[in-house]
N, C-alpha and C positions, 0 to 999 in steps of 0.2 A: 588502410581504411578503418580497420577495427580500432587501432590506436587513436586515430583522429576522432572517431565517434566517442570512444571512451574518454578522451580528453575533454570534449565538449560536454558530455554527460556529467563528468566529474565537476567541471566548472559550474554547470547549471545547479547541481546538487549543493555545491559549496555556497553559491549565491542564495539558494533557497533556505539553506540552514542558517546562513548569516541573517537573512531577513526574519527568519523564524525566531532567532535569538533576540534580535534587536526590537522588532515590532511585536512579535508574539508575547515575549516576556513583559514588555511594557504594557501590552493590553491586559495580560493576566494580573500584573501588579496593580494597575489602575482600577480594575473591576473589583478586586478582592475575591476571596474564596467562593462566596455564595453566587454572585452574578457570573463569575467565571464558570462555575459548575453548570448554571442554566445554559449559557451560550455553548459551552463545549459539548453538552449533552445533545442540544439541537444540531450541532455540526456533526456529531457522531451518527445520528439518524440519517443525515444527508449523505454521509460516507457510505453507509450501508446501501441506501437507495441508488447512489451513483454506481457502485459496483454491480448491483442487481440490474440496472438498466443497460450496462455494458454487455450483459449476458455471457460473460466469459469469452467473448469473441476476439478480443484484441490479441491474446497470445495465440489462439488458433489461427487467426489471420496472418500473423507474422510467420508461423510455420508453413501455412498453405502458400502464401505469396512468395516465400523464399525459394520454393521448389517448382512453382508453376511457370510455364512459359508466358511471355508478355501478353500474347493475344488472349489468354484466359484471365489475366489479372483484372481487367476492367469489369468483367461480368461478376467475378467473385467480390470485388470491392463494392460495386453498386448494390448487389443483393444484400451484403452485410450491412451497409449503411442504411438502407431502407428499413431493415429489421430493427436496427438500433434507434432510428427515429421514433418508431412506434413504442418501443420499450421505454424510451426516455419520457414520453408523455405519461405512460402508466406509472413510471417511477415517481414522477412529480406528485401525482394524485395520492399514491400510497404513502409517500413521505409526509405529506400534509396530514393525512389521516392518522399516521402513527404519532406525529408531534402533538396533535390535538388529544388523542387518547392518553398519551403519556404525560404531558405537561400542561394541558388545558389551553386556554385562549392565548396566553402569553407565548407559549412555545409554538403554537400554530402560526402566530404572526411572524415570529422569527423564521419558522420553517418555510412559509410561503416564499419569503425572500431568498432563503438559502437554496431551496429545491427547484425554483423556476428554471435555472440554467440547465437542469437535467434534460429539458426539451432540446438542448443543443448538444447533448452528449455524443451524438453520432460522429462528431469530428474526431473521436478516438480512432475511427477506421482510417482516417488520413494518417494519423501517427503510426498506425500499424503498417501502412503501406511504405512509409519512409523507413521504418525499422527493418522491414523485410528486404528492402533494397540496400541495406547497410548504409543508410543515410540518417542515422540516429542523431547526427549533429543538428539536423533541422528540428527534430523533436526537442532537443536540448535548448536550442536558441528560442523556439517558441515558448517553452515553459519558463525560461529565464526572463524573457521580455514581459510575459503576462504577470509573473510573480513580482517583478520589480515595480511595474506600474500600479498593480493593485496594492502592494505594500506601501508605496508612497501615499496613495489615497488614504489607506488605513491609518498611517502615521499622522496625517493631518487631522483626521477625524478624532483620533485619541487625544491629540493636543487640544482640539476644540471642545472636547468633552461631550460628544454627541451621544444619542441614545443607542441602546442595544440594536434597534432596527437598522440604523445606518451602519453600525459596525458589521452587522450581518451582511448588508449589501456590499461592503468592501471585501468580505470574504468571497461572496459569489462573483465579484467582478473578475477574478482571475479566470474563471471558466468562460465568461463572456468575451474577454479579450482574446483568449486562446482560440475560441471558435471564429472570431472575426478574422484573425490572422490566417488560420487554416483555410477559411472560405476564400479569401483573396488569393491565396496560393493556388487553390484548386481552379479558380476562375481563370487565372493566367495560363495554367497548364491544360485547360480544357477538360478537367476531370468532372466538372459539374454536369456536362452533357452526358457523361456515361451513367449518371445516376438515374436516367430514364430507363435503363435496362433492368431486367429482372429475370431471375431463373429460380422458380420455386424448388426445383430439385437441389440446386446448390445451397439455397437457404436452409432446406431441411437437413442436408448433409452437414453443414456447418453447425447448425443448432444441435444435431445429434451428438457431435463431438464436444461442443462448448458447454452444453447444459450441465453435464457432470462436473466440468471445471467450474462453472458458475456456482453450483451447490457447494463445491469445496472452498471456493473463495468466500462465499457468504458465511460458511461455517468457520473459516479462518478469521473473518472479521468479527464474528460473534465471539470466537475464542479470544481474539485480541482485545475486544472492547466491552464484552458483556459485564466485566467487573465494574466499570464506571456506571453503567446503567443500574446495576444492582445496588451499588453504593448510593446512587441518587435516590432510589426508592427506599432503601433500608436504613440509611444513615443521614440523608438530606443533602442539599445542594452544596453545603460547605465542605463536607467530607469528599464529595465527588470533585470539588474544585481542587482540593489538596492532591488527590490522586491524579487528576488531569495535569496539574503542574509538574508532578514528578515524572509522569510518563512522557510528557512533551520533551523532556531532556533525554530520558533513557531511549526513546524511540528514534532519536536522531540517527543512530547507527543503522536502524532498520532500512534507511534509504539506500544503503549499499546494495541490498538484495535486488531491487528492481533495476538499479543501475547496471549490475553485472548481468542480469538476465537479458535486458535490452541489448547490451553490447555483444554478448557472446551466444545468444540463442540461435541466430542464423548460422554461426560457425559450428555450434554443437549439432544442429540439424543436419548439416552437410556431413559432418564426421560420422553421425549415426548411420547415415545411408551408405557411406563409402568405406569406413575403416573402424572396426569395432575396438581395436586396441587404442587407437588415437582418441576415440570417444571416451574410453575409460580413463585415460591419462588426463584428459581435460576435466572430466568430472572430479577426479581426485584433486586436481589443482584448485578448482573452485571451492570445493569443500574445505580445503586447507586454508584458503584465504578467509573464508567465513569463520573458521576456528580462531585465527589470529585476531580478527576483529572482535569476536566474542570475549577472548581473554583480555584484550586491551580495554574494552569497555568496563569490565568489572574492576580492573585495576584503577582506572581513572576515577570512577565514582567512589571507590574505597578511599583513595587518597584525597580527593578534592570535592566530594559530593556536598558536604556541609557548607563549605565556603561558597560553592557555586550557587546553591539554593538561596543562601542568605543574601548574596550579592545581587542576584537577578530578581528575586521575588520579594525580598524584605522579610522582617520578622513574622509577619502574619502567616507565612508559609513554612515556618521552621519544621513543622511536622512532616514536610515532604522529603526531607533528607534521608531518613531511614527507608522510606518507601522507594526512593530512587535507587539506593544500593541493592535492595532485594530485587526490584524489578529488573535491574541490570543483569542479574543472573540468567534471565530468560533470553538474553540476546543471542547466545550461541545456538540453542535449539531452534529459535525462530529463524535465524539466517540459514541454518541447515535445512529447515523445513521449506522455506521459500525456494531454495535452490533445488531441493528434491522435487518439489511440485512442478517446476519448469521442466525438469528432466522427464517426469512422468507424462507431461504433455507431449514431448517429443516422441516418447515411446508408446503413446496412445494408451496409457494406463491411468487416466485421470480418476477413474472410479476409486482407486486405492487412496488417492488424496482425500476424497470425501469420507471414506470409512475411517481413516486415521483422525481427521479433524473432528468428526462426530464423536469418536471415542474421547478425545481430549476435551471437547465441549461438555460432555456429560460429567466428566470428572471435575471440570472447572465449576460448573453449576453447583455440584454437590459440595465442593470445598468452599465456595463462596457462601452458600447457605450456612455452613458450619462456622467459618472464620470471620465473615464480615460483621455479624452482630457483636462479637466479642472484641475484635481487633481492628475493625474499620478498614482504612486504606491499606495498612500494613498486612492485614490478613488477606485482602484481595491480591496484593503483590505476591505473597507466598502461593496462593492458589494458582496464579499465573505461571510461576516457575514450574510447579509440579505438572500442570496440565500441558504446557508447551513441551516439556521433556518427554512426556508420554506420547503426545501426538506426533512429534517430529523427530524423535530420536529413538526411544524405546521401541516404537512400532516398527521401525526399520530392522530391528534385531529379531523380533518375534514373529513377523509375518513372512512366510516363505517367499512370496512374490517380491518382497523388498529387501531380502537379505543381502543381495549383491550390492545394492546401494548402502545398506547398513554397514557392510564390511568396509566400504570406502569411507563412510562417516567416522567409524571407529579409528581406522588407520590415520585419519587426518587430525586426531586429537593431540598428536605430538607437536612440539614447538619447532616447526621447520621454517627456515628463513624465507621471507616473502619473495625474494628474487628467484628462488628455486621453483616456487609455484608459478610465478609469472613466466619463467622460461619454459615450463612444461606446457603452458597454454599454447605456445607458438612453435612447439617442436614438431 
C-alpha cells in the first residue's frame, strides 16, 4: 500500500514539476523580471495565508485519524473541517489587506483573485483523511488532475497574452478544481452529512496541538520566502523577479519532503507507538534519502545551472544563474528540517520546531538587511543558506531536546547507496 501511494505521489509530483517547467517558465519568460516579480510576490502572500488558514491541522489530522477507531473519525473530521471553513474566510480577508498594504491597488486586485479560493481551503481535511487511511493515491490523483486542468488553461492564456488578472485566476483555478473533486467524492461517500456534527472539546484539543505547528509552519514560510519580500521592497520588482526565477528551479527538489512525509507519516506514527528501534531506523533512512537529494541538487546546478537558466528564461534572466547555485546549497538543511518537523509532530514536540524556525528567521532578517542592499538577489541567497543551516541542522546539535535527531542527521551525511536506505524503511 505504501509503495502504491508513493508511486502515485511521485507521478503526481513529476507531472506538477513538468507543468511547472513548461508553463511556469513560459509565464516568467513572457512577463519579464518586473511583472514576474509583482505576480510572484502576490502569490507569495497567498501562500502564507493558505498555510495560515489551514491552522496546521492537516498533519495533526493525519496523525490523529491514523490511530483512532473508525467510529471516532467522523466527529474529528467534521470538527476540524468546520474550524478550517472559518479560518479560510479570515485568511481571505487578511490576504487582501496584506496585498493592499504591501503593493497598493494593483496587488490588491491580483490578491482578491488569488485569495478567494481560501474560502474553500477546508477540503484539506478530506486529503488528510485519505492520507491517514493510507490512501494517498487519491490525494495524488486529485492534485494531478487539478494541476493539469489549470495548467492547460494558463497555457492558453499566456498564448493569448491576457492581463495579469486573468493569469492570477488561472493560478487560483487549481484550488477551485481540487475542492470540486473532493466535494463530489465526499457526497458519494456520505461524508458531507457528517459535517453537521461538532464537538468543541475535540476542536480545542486539535487546535491546542496544531497551533504551535501552525506557528512553526508560518515561521518556516517566512524563513523560506521573506527574502523575496525584502528584495521587492529594498531593490524593486525586477530584482525580486530574478530571485523568484532562480528559486523556482532550486525549490523543485523541495517537493520531495512533503511527498515522503505524506507517504511515510502513518508508518512512522505506528512505529513510534509500537517499536522504538524500528522508528529510529526509519528516521535514519529518511534523513539519508534527504541527504542524497541535497548533494545531487548542488551537483546538478553546479554543472548545468547556467545552461538551464539561459535556455528556460532567456538572456533577461542571466543574473539568476549564480543565485540558483547558491540557493541550491540550502536544499539539504531544508529537507532535513521538513523531515525533522514531521517527526516532532509525531513525538508531540512541535514547540521545538517553532523555536528553531524563529531563531533562523531572526538571523535571516539580519543577514538580508546587511546583504541585500549590497548584493541584491545573490546576497539574499547566501542569507538563506546560512539561516536554513542554523534553523534545521545546527539547532539539532546544540539543543538537548533535539540531539538524538541531530545525531541521526549527522550520521546521514555520508554517501550511502539509495537502495540501503530504501530497504531500511521496510525492514
